[in-house]
mmCIF file of the N, C-alpha and C atoms, coordinates in Angstrom:
data_MODEL
# 
_entry.id   MODEL 
# 
loop_
_atom_site.group_PDB 
_atom_site.id 
_atom_site.type_symbol 
_atom_site.label_atom_id 
_atom_site.label_alt_id 
_atom_site.label_comp_id 
_atom_site.label_asym_id 
_atom_site.label_entity_id 
_atom_site.label_seq_id 
_atom_site.pdbx_PDB_ins_code 
_atom_site.Cartn_x 
_atom_site.Cartn_y 
_atom_site.Cartn_z 
_atom_site.occupancy 
_atom_site.B_iso_or_equiv 
_atom_site.pdbx_formal_charge 
_atom_site.auth_seq_id 
_atom_site.auth_comp_id 
_atom_site.auth_asym_id 
_atom_site.auth_atom_id 
_atom_site.pdbx_PDB_model_num 
ATOM 1   N N  . MET A 1 1  ? 28.412 -16.947 4.611  1.00 0.00 ? 1  MET A N  1 
ATOM 2   C CA . MET A 1 1  ? 27.546 -15.790 4.568  1.00 0.00 ? 1  MET A CA 1 
ATOM 3   C C  . MET A 1 1  ? 26.168 -16.160 5.107  1.00 0.00 ? 1  MET A C  1 
ATOM 4   N N  . TYR A 1 2  ? 25.320 -15.198 5.278  1.00 0.00 ? 2  TYR A N  1 
ATOM 5   C CA . TYR A 1 2  ? 24.013 -15.452 5.849  1.00 0.00 ? 2  TYR A CA 1 
ATOM 6   C C  . TYR A 1 2  ? 22.916 -14.942 4.929  1.00 0.00 ? 2  TYR A C  1 
ATOM 7   N N  . LYS A 1 3  ? 21.707 -15.416 5.191  1.00 0.00 ? 3  LYS A N  1 
ATOM 8   C CA . LYS A 1 3  ? 20.568 -14.933 4.427  1.00 0.00 ? 3  LYS A CA 1 
ATOM 9   C C  . LYS A 1 3  ? 20.296 -13.490 4.814  1.00 0.00 ? 3  LYS A C  1 
ATOM 10  N N  . GLU A 1 4  ? 19.965 -12.699 3.839  1.00 0.00 ? 4  GLU A N  1 
ATOM 11  C CA . GLU A 1 4  ? 19.781 -11.275 4.081  1.00 0.00 ? 4  GLU A CA 1 
ATOM 12  C C  . GLU A 1 4  ? 18.512 -10.946 4.853  1.00 0.00 ? 4  GLU A C  1 
ATOM 13  N N  . ASN A 1 5  ? 17.539 -11.845 4.878  1.00 0.00 ? 5  ASN A N  1 
ATOM 14  C CA . ASN A 1 5  ? 16.286 -11.511 5.542  1.00 0.00 ? 5  ASN A CA 1 
ATOM 15  C C  . ASN A 1 5  ? 16.209 -12.001 6.988  1.00 0.00 ? 5  ASN A C  1 
ATOM 16  N N  . ARG A 1 6  ? 17.296 -12.529 7.516  1.00 0.00 ? 6  ARG A N  1 
ATOM 17  C CA . ARG A 1 6  ? 17.330 -12.923 8.928  1.00 0.00 ? 6  ARG A CA 1 
ATOM 18  C C  . ARG A 1 6  ? 17.772 -11.733 9.758  1.00 0.00 ? 6  ARG A C  1 
ATOM 19  N N  . LEU A 1 7  ? 17.235 -11.642 10.968 1.00 0.00 ? 7  LEU A N  1 
ATOM 20  C CA . LEU A 1 7  ? 17.604 -10.563 11.865 1.00 0.00 ? 7  LEU A CA 1 
ATOM 21  C C  . LEU A 1 7  ? 18.564 -11.078 12.928 1.00 0.00 ? 7  LEU A C  1 
ATOM 22  N N  . THR A 1 8  ? 19.523 -10.245 13.292 1.00 0.00 ? 8  THR A N  1 
ATOM 23  C CA . THR A 1 8  ? 20.424 -10.614 14.375 1.00 0.00 ? 8  THR A CA 1 
ATOM 24  C C  . THR A 1 8  ? 19.705 -10.395 15.704 1.00 0.00 ? 8  THR A C  1 
ATOM 25  N N  . ARG A 1 9  ? 20.237 -10.937 16.758 1.00 0.00 ? 9  ARG A N  1 
ATOM 26  C CA . ARG A 1 9  ? 19.622 -10.742 18.069 1.00 0.00 ? 9  ARG A CA 1 
ATOM 27  C C  . ARG A 1 9  ? 19.683 -9.271  18.481 1.00 0.00 ? 9  ARG A C  1 
ATOM 28  N N  . PHE A 1 10 ? 20.674 -8.557  18.005 1.00 0.00 ? 10 PHE A N  1 
ATOM 29  C CA . PHE A 1 10 ? 20.797 -7.133  18.326 1.00 0.00 ? 10 PHE A CA 1 
ATOM 30  C C  . PHE A 1 10 ? 19.730 -6.326  17.591 1.00 0.00 ? 10 PHE A C  1 
ATOM 31  N N  . GLU A 1 11 ? 19.459 -6.689  16.354 1.00 0.00 ? 11 GLU A N  1 
ATOM 32  C CA . GLU A 1 11 ? 18.409 -6.019  15.592 1.00 0.00 ? 11 GLU A CA 1 
ATOM 33  C C  . GLU A 1 11 ? 17.046 -6.291  16.216 1.00 0.00 ? 11 GLU A C  1 
ATOM 34  N N  . ARG A 1 12 ? 16.814 -7.527  16.626 1.00 0.00 ? 12 ARG A N  1 
ATOM 35  C CA . ARG A 1 12 ? 15.554 -7.860  17.287 1.00 0.00 ? 12 ARG A CA 1 
ATOM 36  C C  . ARG A 1 12 ? 15.377 -7.046  18.561 1.00 0.00 ? 12 ARG A C  1 
ATOM 37  N N  . ALA A 1 13 ? 16.411 -6.975  19.371 1.00 0.00 ? 13 ALA A N  1 
ATOM 38  C CA . ALA A 1 13 ? 16.337 -6.228  20.628 1.00 0.00 ? 13 ALA A CA 1 
ATOM 39  C C  . ALA A 1 13 ? 16.092 -4.748  20.371 1.00 0.00 ? 13 ALA A C  1 
ATOM 40  N N  . ARG A 1 14 ? 16.737 -4.213  19.367 1.00 0.00 ? 14 ARG A N  1 
ATOM 41  C CA . ARG A 1 14 ? 16.575 -2.794  19.035 1.00 0.00 ? 14 ARG A CA 1 
ATOM 42  C C  . ARG A 1 14 ? 15.156 -2.504  18.565 1.00 0.00 ? 14 ARG A C  1 
ATOM 43  N N  . ILE A 1 15 ? 14.607 -3.369  17.747 1.00 0.00 ? 15 ILE A N  1 
ATOM 44  C CA . ILE A 1 15 ? 13.250 -3.189  17.229 1.00 0.00 ? 15 ILE A CA 1 
ATOM 45  C C  . ILE A 1 15 ? 12.229 -3.265  18.360 1.00 0.00 ? 15 ILE A C  1 
ATOM 46  N N  . ILE A 1 16 ? 12.348 -4.292  19.192 1.00 0.00 ? 16 ILE A N  1 
ATOM 47  C CA . ILE A 1 16 ? 11.397 -4.461  20.291 1.00 0.00 ? 16 ILE A CA 1 
ATOM 48  C C  . ILE A 1 16 ? 11.523 -3.325  21.293 1.00 0.00 ? 16 ILE A C  1 
ATOM 49  N N  . GLY A 1 17 ? 12.746 -2.896  21.588 1.00 0.00 ? 17 GLY A N  1 
ATOM 50  C CA . GLY A 1 17 ? 12.944 -1.781  22.517 1.00 0.00 ? 17 GLY A CA 1 
ATOM 51  C C  . GLY A 1 17 ? 12.379 -0.479  21.985 1.00 0.00 ? 17 GLY A C  1 
ATOM 52  N N  . ALA A 1 18 ? 12.613 -0.200  20.716 1.00 0.00 ? 18 ALA A N  1 
ATOM 53  C CA . ALA A 1 18 ? 12.097 1.038   20.114 1.00 0.00 ? 18 ALA A CA 1 
ATOM 54  C C  . ALA A 1 18 ? 10.577 1.018   20.070 1.00 0.00 ? 18 ALA A C  1 
ATOM 55  N N  . ARG A 1 19 ? 10.014 -0.123  19.712 1.00 0.00 ? 19 ARG A N  1 
ATOM 56  C CA . ARG A 1 19 ? 8.552  -0.213  19.627 1.00 0.00 ? 19 ARG A CA 1 
ATOM 57  C C  . ARG A 1 19 ? 7.912  -0.133  21.011 1.00 0.00 ? 19 ARG A C  1 
ATOM 58  N N  . SER A 1 20 ? 8.525  -0.736  22.024 1.00 0.00 ? 20 SER A N  1 
ATOM 59  C CA . SER A 1 20 ? 7.963  -0.652  23.377 1.00 0.00 ? 20 SER A CA 1 
ATOM 60  C C  . SER A 1 20 ? 8.007  0.784   23.898 1.00 0.00 ? 20 SER A C  1 
ATOM 61  N N  . LEU A 1 21 ? 9.046  1.527   23.536 1.00 0.00 ? 21 LEU A N  1 
ATOM 62  C CA . LEU A 1 21 ? 9.112  2.939   23.905 1.00 0.00 ? 21 LEU A CA 1 
ATOM 63  C C  . LEU A 1 21 ? 7.994  3.720   23.222 1.00 0.00 ? 21 LEU A C  1 
ATOM 64  N N  . GLN A 1 22 ? 7.768  3.446   21.941 1.00 0.00 ? 22 GLN A N  1 
ATOM 65  C CA . GLN A 1 22 ? 6.682  4.114   21.224 1.00 0.00 ? 22 GLN A CA 1 
ATOM 66  C C  . GLN A 1 22 ? 5.335  3.832   21.884 1.00 0.00 ? 22 GLN A C  1 
ATOM 67  N N  . ILE A 1 23 ? 5.100  2.576   22.246 1.00 0.00 ? 23 ILE A N  1 
ATOM 68  C CA . ILE A 1 23 ? 3.833  2.200   22.878 1.00 0.00 ? 23 ILE A CA 1 
ATOM 69  C C  . ILE A 1 23 ? 3.678  2.888   24.222 1.00 0.00 ? 23 ILE A C  1 
ATOM 70  N N  . SER A 1 24 ? 4.745  2.933   25.009 1.00 0.00 ? 24 SER A N  1 
ATOM 71  C CA . SER A 1 24 ? 4.666  3.573   26.326 1.00 0.00 ? 24 SER A CA 1 
ATOM 72  C C  . SER A 1 24 ? 4.438  5.081   26.219 1.00 0.00 ? 24 SER A C  1 
ATOM 73  N N  . MET A 1 25 ? 4.807  5.671   25.074 1.00 0.00 ? 25 MET A N  1 
ATOM 74  C CA . MET A 1 25 ? 4.588  7.097   24.860 1.00 0.00 ? 25 MET A CA 1 
ATOM 75  C C  . MET A 1 25 ? 3.238  7.392   24.211 1.00 0.00 ? 25 MET A C  1 
ATOM 76  N N  . GLY A 1 26 ? 2.422  6.356   23.999 1.00 0.00 ? 26 GLY A N  1 
ATOM 77  C CA . GLY A 1 26 ? 1.070  6.577   23.517 1.00 0.00 ? 26 GLY A CA 1 
ATOM 78  C C  . GLY A 1 26 ? 0.790  6.198   22.073 1.00 0.00 ? 26 GLY A C  1 
ATOM 79  N N  . ALA A 1 27 ? 1.723  5.533   21.415 1.00 0.00 ? 27 ALA A N  1 
ATOM 80  C CA . ALA A 1 27 ? 1.492  5.101   20.026 1.00 0.00 ? 27 ALA A CA 1 
ATOM 81  C C  . ALA A 1 27 ? 0.381  4.054   20.003 1.00 0.00 ? 27 ALA A C  1 
ATOM 82  N N  . PRO A 1 28 ? -0.379 4.009   18.920 1.00 0.00 ? 28 PRO A N  1 
ATOM 83  C CA . PRO A 1 28 ? -1.448 3.007   18.849 1.00 0.00 ? 28 PRO A CA 1 
ATOM 84  C C  . PRO A 1 28 ? -0.889 1.589   18.773 1.00 0.00 ? 28 PRO A C  1 
ATOM 85  N N  . VAL A 1 29 ? -1.582 0.673   19.426 1.00 0.00 ? 29 VAL A N  1 
ATOM 86  C CA . VAL A 1 29 ? -1.184 -0.732  19.437 1.00 0.00 ? 29 VAL A CA 1 
ATOM 87  C C  . VAL A 1 29 ? -1.762 -1.393  18.192 1.00 0.00 ? 29 VAL A C  1 
ATOM 88  N N  . LEU A 1 30 ? -0.972 -2.236  17.527 1.00 0.00 ? 30 LEU A N  1 
ATOM 89  C CA . LEU A 1 30 ? -1.344 -2.803  16.245 1.00 0.00 ? 30 LEU A CA 1 
ATOM 90  C C  . LEU A 1 30 ? -1.826 -4.244  16.314 1.00 0.00 ? 30 LEU A C  1 
ATOM 91  N N  . VAL A 1 31 ? -2.024 -4.770  17.515 1.00 0.00 ? 31 VAL A N  1 
ATOM 92  C CA . VAL A 1 31 ? -2.531 -6.138  17.695 1.00 0.00 ? 31 VAL A CA 1 
ATOM 93  C C  . VAL A 1 31 ? -3.658 -6.110  18.715 1.00 0.00 ? 31 VAL A C  1 
ATOM 94  N N  . LYS A 1 32 ? -4.470 -7.157  18.694 1.00 0.00 ? 32 LYS A N  1 
ATOM 95  C CA . LYS A 1 32 ? -5.526 -7.277  19.703 1.00 0.00 ? 32 LYS A CA 1 
ATOM 96  C C  . LYS A 1 32 ? -4.902 -7.728  21.016 1.00 0.00 ? 32 LYS A C  1 
ATOM 97  N N  . LEU A 1 33 ? -5.351 -7.107  22.097 1.00 0.00 ? 33 LEU A N  1 
ATOM 98  C CA . LEU A 1 33 ? -4.794 -7.410  23.408 1.00 0.00 ? 33 LEU A CA 1 
ATOM 99  C C  . LEU A 1 33 ? -5.839 -8.012  24.316 1.00 0.00 ? 33 LEU A C  1 
ATOM 100 N N  . GLY A 1 34 ? -5.360 -8.831  25.236 1.00 0.00 ? 34 GLY A N  1 
ATOM 101 C CA . GLY A 1 34 ? -6.220 -9.334  26.298 1.00 0.00 ? 34 GLY A CA 1 
ATOM 102 C C  . GLY A 1 34 ? -6.362 -8.262  27.368 1.00 0.00 ? 34 GLY A C  1 
ATOM 103 N N  . LYS A 1 35 ? -7.250 -8.485  28.310 1.00 0.00 ? 35 LYS A N  1 
ATOM 104 C CA . LYS A 1 35 ? -7.489 -7.486  29.359 1.00 0.00 ? 35 LYS A CA 1 
ATOM 105 C C  . LYS A 1 35 ? -6.301 -7.305  30.280 1.00 0.00 ? 35 LYS A C  1 
ATOM 106 N N  . SER A 1 36 ? -5.476 -8.337  30.412 1.00 0.00 ? 36 SER A N  1 
ATOM 107 C CA . SER A 1 36 ? -4.363 -8.267  31.349 1.00 0.00 ? 36 SER A CA 1 
ATOM 108 C C  . SER A 1 36 ? -3.061 -7.802  30.702 1.00 0.00 ? 36 SER A C  1 
ATOM 109 N N  . GLU A 1 37 ? -3.047 -7.606  29.402 1.00 0.00 ? 37 GLU A N  1 
ATOM 110 C CA . GLU A 1 37 ? -1.819 -7.210  28.713 1.00 0.00 ? 37 GLU A CA 1 
ATOM 111 C C  . GLU A 1 37 ? -1.673 -5.690  28.726 1.00 0.00 ? 37 GLU A C  1 
ATOM 112 N N  . ILE A 1 38 ? -0.764 -5.207  29.572 1.00 0.00 ? 38 ILE A N  1 
ATOM 113 C CA . ILE A 1 38 ? -0.542 -3.765  29.647 1.00 0.00 ? 38 ILE A CA 1 
ATOM 114 C C  . ILE A 1 38 ? 0.936  -3.390  29.558 1.00 0.00 ? 38 ILE A C  1 
ATOM 115 N N  . ASP A 1 39 ? 1.818  -4.373  29.661 1.00 0.00 ? 39 ASP A N  1 
ATOM 116 C CA . ASP A 1 39 ? 3.252  -4.102  29.625 1.00 0.00 ? 39 ASP A CA 1 
ATOM 117 C C  . ASP A 1 39 ? 3.682  -3.764  28.191 1.00 0.00 ? 39 ASP A C  1 
ATOM 118 N N  . PRO A 1 40 ? 4.262  -2.587  27.962 1.00 0.00 ? 40 PRO A N  1 
ATOM 119 C CA . PRO A 1 40 ? 4.655  -2.202  26.605 1.00 0.00 ? 40 PRO A CA 1 
ATOM 120 C C  . PRO A 1 40 ? 5.646  -3.160  25.946 1.00 0.00 ? 40 PRO A C  1 
ATOM 121 N N  . THR A 1 41 ? 6.541  -3.759  26.721 1.00 0.00 ? 41 THR A N  1 
ATOM 122 C CA . THR A 1 41 ? 7.512  -4.687  26.149 1.00 0.00 ? 41 THR A CA 1 
ATOM 123 C C  . THR A 1 41 ? 6.825  -5.965  25.670 1.00 0.00 ? 41 THR A C  1 
ATOM 124 N N  . GLU A 1 42 ? 5.900  -6.483  26.459 1.00 0.00 ? 42 GLU A N  1 
ATOM 125 C CA . GLU A 1 42 ? 5.168  -7.675  26.043 1.00 0.00 ? 42 GLU A CA 1 
ATOM 126 C C  . GLU A 1 42 ? 4.316  -7.406  24.803 1.00 0.00 ? 42 GLU A C  1 
ATOM 127 N N  . ILE A 1 43 ? 3.730  -6.222  24.738 1.00 0.00 ? 43 ILE A N  1 
ATOM 128 C CA . ILE A 1 43 ? 2.940  -5.839  23.564 1.00 0.00 ? 43 ILE A CA 1 
ATOM 129 C C  . ILE A 1 43 ? 3.847  -5.735  22.341 1.00 0.00 ? 43 ILE A C  1 
ATOM 130 N N  . ALA A 1 44 ? 5.026  -5.141  22.510 1.00 0.00 ? 44 ALA A N  1 
ATOM 131 C CA . ALA A 1 44 ? 5.969  -5.011  21.398 1.00 0.00 ? 44 ALA A CA 1 
ATOM 132 C C  . ALA A 1 44 ? 6.436  -6.382  20.913 1.00 0.00 ? 44 ALA A C  1 
ATOM 133 N N  . VAL A 1 45 ? 6.672  -7.310  21.809 1.00 0.00 ? 45 VAL A N  1 
ATOM 134 C CA . VAL A 1 45 ? 7.071  -8.667  21.423 1.00 0.00 ? 45 VAL A CA 1 
ATOM 135 C C  . VAL A 1 45 ? 5.938  -9.339  20.656 1.00 0.00 ? 45 VAL A C  1 
ATOM 136 N N  . LYS A 1 46 ? 4.716  -9.157  21.115 1.00 0.00 ? 46 LYS A N  1 
ATOM 137 C CA . LYS A 1 46 ? 3.563  -9.741  20.424 1.00 0.00 ? 46 LYS A CA 1 
ATOM 138 C C  . LYS A 1 46 ? 3.426  -9.147  19.017 1.00 0.00 ? 46 LYS A C  1 
ATOM 139 N N  . GLU A 1 47 ? 3.594  -7.851  18.887 1.00 0.00 ? 47 GLU A N  1 
ATOM 140 C CA . GLU A 1 47 ? 3.553  -7.211  17.566 1.00 0.00 ? 47 GLU A CA 1 
ATOM 141 C C  . GLU A 1 47 ? 4.670  -7.742  16.676 1.00 0.00 ? 47 GLU A C  1 
ATOM 142 N N  . PHE A 1 48 ? 5.844  -7.917  17.243 1.00 0.00 ? 48 PHE A N  1 
ATOM 143 C CA . PHE A 1 48 ? 6.988  -8.425  16.482 1.00 0.00 ? 48 PHE A CA 1 
ATOM 144 C C  . PHE A 1 48 ? 6.712  -9.835  15.969 1.00 0.00 ? 48 PHE A C  1 
ATOM 145 N N  . LYS A 1 49 ? 6.183  -10.697 16.826 1.00 0.00 ? 49 LYS A N  1 
ATOM 146 C CA . LYS A 1 49 ? 5.898  -12.078 16.430 1.00 0.00 ? 49 LYS A CA 1 
ATOM 147 C C  . LYS A 1 49 ? 4.799  -12.146 15.380 1.00 0.00 ? 49 LYS A C  1 
ATOM 148 N N  . GLU A 1 50 ? 3.850  -11.216 15.433 1.00 0.00 ? 50 GLU A N  1 
ATOM 149 C CA . GLU A 1 50 ? 2.757  -11.192 14.460 1.00 0.00 ? 50 GLU A CA 1 
ATOM 150 C C  . GLU A 1 50 ? 3.107  -10.374 13.215 1.00 0.00 ? 50 GLU A C  1 
ATOM 151 N N  . ARG A 1 51 ? 4.326  -9.867  13.168 1.00 0.00 ? 51 ARG A N  1 
ATOM 152 C CA . ARG A 1 51 ? 4.850  -9.126  12.014 1.00 0.00 ? 51 ARG A CA 1 
ATOM 153 C C  . ARG A 1 51 ? 4.069  -7.856  11.701 1.00 0.00 ? 51 ARG A C  1 
ATOM 154 N N  . THR A 1 52 ? 3.607  -7.164  12.718 1.00 0.00 ? 52 THR A N  1 
ATOM 155 C CA . THR A 1 52 ? 2.871  -5.923  12.491 1.00 0.00 ? 52 THR A CA 1 
ATOM 156 C C  . THR A 1 52 ? 3.685  -4.684  12.843 1.00 0.00 ? 52 THR A C  1 
ATOM 157 N N  . VAL A 1 53 ? 4.918  -4.863  13.241 1.00 0.00 ? 53 VAL A N  1 
ATOM 158 C CA . VAL A 1 53 ? 5.779  -3.739  13.604 1.00 0.00 ? 53 VAL A CA 1 
ATOM 159 C C  . VAL A 1 53 ? 6.101  -2.938  12.332 1.00 0.00 ? 53 VAL A C  1 
ATOM 160 N N  . PRO A 1 54 ? 5.776  -1.661  12.316 1.00 0.00 ? 54 PRO A N  1 
ATOM 161 C CA . PRO A 1 54 ? 6.005  -0.854  11.108 1.00 0.00 ? 54 PRO A CA 1 
ATOM 162 C C  . PRO A 1 54 ? 7.440  -0.324  11.022 1.00 0.00 ? 54 PRO A C  1 
ATOM 163 N N  . MET A 1 55 ? 8.395  -1.215  10.918 1.00 0.00 ? 55 MET A N  1 
ATOM 164 C CA . MET A 1 55 ? 9.801  -0.814  10.878 1.00 0.00 ? 55 MET A CA 1 
ATOM 165 C C  . MET A 1 55 ? 10.557 -1.631  9.843  1.00 0.00 ? 55 MET A C  1 
ATOM 166 N N  . THR A 1 56 ? 11.681 -1.089  9.413  1.00 0.00 ? 56 THR A N  1 
ATOM 167 C CA . THR A 1 56 ? 12.609 -1.812  8.548  1.00 0.00 ? 56 THR A CA 1 
ATOM 168 C C  . THR A 1 56 ? 14.003 -1.680  9.127  1.00 0.00 ? 56 THR A C  1 
ATOM 169 N N  . VAL A 1 57 ? 14.862 -2.612  8.775  1.00 0.00 ? 57 VAL A N  1 
ATOM 170 C CA . VAL A 1 57 ? 16.256 -2.591  9.204  1.00 0.00 ? 57 VAL A CA 1 
ATOM 171 C C  . VAL A 1 57 ? 17.101 -2.311  7.973  1.00 0.00 ? 57 VAL A C  1 
ATOM 172 N N  . ILE A 1 58 ? 18.009 -1.359  8.090  1.00 0.00 ? 58 ILE A N  1 
ATOM 173 C CA . ILE A 1 58 ? 18.926 -1.061  6.998  1.00 0.00 ? 58 ILE A CA 1 
ATOM 174 C C  . ILE A 1 58 ? 20.331 -1.378  7.477  1.00 0.00 ? 58 ILE A C  1 
ATOM 175 N N  . ARG A 1 59 ? 20.959 -2.342  6.815  1.00 0.00 ? 59 ARG A N  1 
ATOM 176 C CA . ARG A 1 59 ? 22.332 -2.729  7.163  1.00 0.00 ? 59 ARG A CA 1 
ATOM 177 C C  . ARG A 1 59 ? 23.278 -2.067  6.176  1.00 0.00 ? 59 ARG A C  1 
ATOM 178 N N  . ARG A 1 60 ? 24.294 -1.460  6.723  1.00 0.00 ? 60 ARG A N  1 
ATOM 179 C CA . ARG A 1 60 ? 25.306 -0.838  5.879  1.00 0.00 ? 60 ARG A CA 1 
ATOM 180 C C  . ARG A 1 60 ? 26.675 -1.398  6.254  1.00 0.00 ? 60 ARG A C  1 
ATOM 181 N N  . ALA A 1 61 ? 27.418 -1.801  5.258  1.00 0.00 ? 61 ALA A N  1 
ATOM 182 C CA . ALA A 1 61 ? 28.775 -2.280  5.476  1.00 0.00 ? 61 ALA A CA 1 
ATOM 183 C C  . ALA A 1 61 ? 29.689 -1.536  4.519  1.00 0.00 ? 61 ALA A C  1 
ATOM 184 N N  . GLN A 1 62 ? 30.859 -1.245  4.979  1.00 0.00 ? 62 GLN A N  1 
ATOM 185 C CA . GLN A 1 62 ? 31.800 -0.490  4.170  1.00 0.00 ? 62 GLN A CA 1 
ATOM 186 C C  . GLN A 1 62 ? 32.117 -1.244  2.878  1.00 0.00 ? 62 GLN A C  1 
ATOM 187 N N  . GLY A 1 63 ? 31.993 -0.556  1.768  1.00 0.00 ? 63 GLY A N  1 
ATOM 188 C CA . GLY A 1 63 ? 32.311 -1.154  0.481  1.00 0.00 ? 63 GLY A CA 1 
ATOM 189 C C  . GLY A 1 63 ? 31.213 -2.013  -0.107 1.00 0.00 ? 63 GLY A C  1 
ATOM 190 N N  . GLN A 1 64 ? 30.035 -2.047  0.533  1.00 0.00 ? 64 GLN A N  1 
ATOM 191 C CA . GLN A 1 64 ? 28.923 -2.846  0.036  1.00 0.00 ? 64 GLN A CA 1 
ATOM 192 C C  . GLN A 1 64 ? 27.672 -1.983  -0.047 1.00 0.00 ? 64 GLN A C  1 
ATOM 193 N N  . ASP A 1 65 ? 26.716 -2.442  -0.837 1.00 0.00 ? 65 ASP A N  1 
ATOM 194 C CA . ASP A 1 65 ? 25.436 -1.753  -0.911 1.00 0.00 ? 65 ASP A CA 1 
ATOM 195 C C  . ASP A 1 65 ? 24.655 -1.991  0.375  1.00 0.00 ? 65 ASP A C  1 
ATOM 196 N N  . ALA A 1 66 ? 23.780 -1.034  0.703  1.00 0.00 ? 66 ALA A N  1 
ATOM 197 C CA . ALA A 1 66 ? 22.931 -1.181  1.880  1.00 0.00 ? 66 ALA A CA 1 
ATOM 198 C C  . ALA A 1 66 ? 21.902 -2.285  1.645  1.00 0.00 ? 66 ALA A C  1 
ATOM 199 N N  . ILE A 1 67 ? 21.610 -3.034  2.700  1.00 0.00 ? 67 ILE A N  1 
ATOM 200 C CA . ILE A 1 67 ? 20.615 -4.101  2.653  1.00 0.00 ? 67 ILE A CA 1 
ATOM 201 C C  . ILE A 1 67 ? 19.431 -3.653  3.507  1.00 0.00 ? 67 ILE A C  1 
ATOM 202 N N  . THR A 1 68 ? 18.247 -3.673  2.924  1.00 0.00 ? 68 THR A N  1 
ATOM 203 C CA . THR A 1 68 ? 17.038 -3.294  3.647  1.00 0.00 ? 68 THR A CA 1 
ATOM 204 C C  . THR A 1 68 ? 16.212 -4.545  3.921  1.00 0.00 ? 68 THR A C  1 
ATOM 205 N N  . VAL A 1 69 ? 15.850 -4.737  5.190  1.00 0.00 ? 69 VAL A N  1 
ATOM 206 C CA . VAL A 1 69 ? 15.046 -5.893  5.593  1.00 0.00 ? 69 VAL A CA 1 
ATOM 207 C C  . VAL A 1 69 ? 13.748 -5.365  6.187  1.00 0.00 ? 69 VAL A C  1 
ATOM 208 N N  . ASP A 1 70 ? 12.630 -5.703  5.561  1.00 0.00 ? 70 ASP A N  1 
ATOM 209 C CA . ASP A 1 70 ? 11.324 -5.337  6.084  1.00 0.00 ? 70 ASP A CA 1 
ATOM 210 C C  . ASP A 1 70 ? 10.923 -6.384  7.123  1.00 0.00 ? 70 ASP A C  1 
ATOM 211 N N  . ILE A 1 71 ? 10.430 -5.924  8.262  1.00 0.00 ? 71 ILE A N  1 
ATOM 212 C CA . ILE A 1 71 ? 10.095 -6.848  9.347  1.00 0.00 ? 71 ILE A CA 1 
ATOM 213 C C  . ILE A 1 71 ? 9.001  -7.825  8.911  1.00 0.00 ? 71 ILE A C  1 
ATOM 214 N N  . SER A 1 72 ? 8.060  -7.367  8.095  1.00 0.00 ? 72 SER A N  1 
ATOM 215 C CA . SER A 1 72 ? 6.966  -8.242  7.672  1.00 0.00 ? 72 SER A CA 1 
ATOM 216 C C  . SER A 1 72 ? 7.450  -9.382  6.775  1.00 0.00 ? 72 SER A C  1 
ATOM 217 N N  . GLU A 1 73 ? 8.635  -9.242  6.185  1.00 0.00 ? 73 GLU A N  1 
ATOM 218 C CA . GLU A 1 73 ? 9.188  -10.279 5.317  1.00 0.00 ? 73 GLU A CA 1 
ATOM 219 C C  . GLU A 1 73 ? 10.388 -10.994 5.921  1.00 0.00 ? 73 GLU A C  1 
ATOM 220 N N  . ALA A 1 74 ? 10.787 -10.616 7.118  1.00 0.00 ? 74 ALA A N  1 
ATOM 221 C CA . ALA A 1 74 ? 11.985 -11.170 7.741  1.00 0.00 ? 74 ALA A CA 1 
ATOM 222 C C  . ALA A 1 74 ? 11.753 -12.592 8.226  1.00 0.00 ? 74 ALA A C  1 
ATOM 223 N N  . ASP A 1 75 ? 12.824 -13.346 8.281  1.00 0.00 ? 75 ASP A N  1 
ATOM 224 C CA . ASP A 1 75 ? 12.804 -14.710 8.805  1.00 0.00 ? 75 ASP A CA 1 
ATOM 225 C C  . ASP A 1 75 ? 12.921 -14.606 10.325 1.00 0.00 ? 75 ASP A C  1 
ATOM 226 N N  . LEU A 1 76 ? 11.805 -14.793 11.025 1.00 0.00 ? 76 LEU A N  1 
ATOM 227 C CA . LEU A 1 76 ? 11.787 -14.647 12.476 1.00 0.00 ? 76 LEU A CA 1 
ATOM 228 C C  . LEU A 1 76 ? 12.021 -15.957 13.210 1.00 0.00 ? 76 LEU A C  1 
ATOM 229 N N  . GLU A 1 77 ? 12.089 -17.050 12.481 1.00 0.00 ? 77 GLU A N  1 
ATOM 230 C CA . GLU A 1 77 ? 12.237 -18.352 13.116 1.00 0.00 ? 77 GLU A CA 1 
ATOM 231 C C  . GLU A 1 77 ? 13.687 -18.634 13.528 1.00 0.00 ? 77 GLU A C  1 
ATOM 232 N N  . THR A 1 78 ? 14.636 -18.094 12.796 1.00 0.00 ? 78 THR A N  1 
ATOM 233 C CA . THR A 1 78 ? 16.042 -18.350 13.114 1.00 0.00 ? 78 THR A CA 1 
ATOM 234 C C  . THR A 1 78 ? 16.726 -17.025 13.423 1.00 0.00 ? 78 THR A C  1 
ATOM 235 N N  . MET A 1 79 ? 17.745 -17.095 14.237 1.00 0.00 ? 79 MET A N  1 
ATOM 236 C CA . MET A 1 79 ? 18.487 -15.902 14.592 1.00 0.00 ? 79 MET A CA 1 
ATOM 237 C C  . MET A 1 79 ? 19.922 -16.032 14.130 1.00 0.00 ? 79 MET A C  1 
ATOM 238 N N  . LEU A 1 80 ? 20.514 -14.898 13.844 1.00 0.00 ? 80 LEU A N  1 
ATOM 239 C CA . LEU A 1 80 ? 21.950 -14.840 13.544 1.00 0.00 ? 80 LEU A CA 1 
ATOM 240 C C  . LEU A 1 80 ? 22.687 -14.486 14.818 1.00 0.00 ? 80 LEU A C  1 
ATOM 241 N N  . TYR A 1 81 ? 23.885 -14.991 14.966 1.00 0.00 ? 81 TYR A N  1 
ATOM 242 C CA . TYR A 1 81 ? 24.695 -14.644 16.126 1.00 0.00 ? 81 TYR A CA 1 
ATOM 243 C C  . TYR A 1 81 ? 25.944 -13.953 15.700 1.00 0.00 ? 81 TYR A C  1 
# 
């Protein structure tokens, strides 16, 4: 089994993709940026690494209780495959 607070690579991709879309549509940026940082995907990755992404992951499996993982508390150092 795995630790419940680790994110899979698919969850990471989904979070970064959703956040980059939000940024490109005009959502406020939650980290300090340099003058050359304008790419929404790079900004979303920076927010993800700094744990400022305002999202949670809810995992549901048949016959089990739902598991909620808050990004600010997730283990970002290791990935599940």
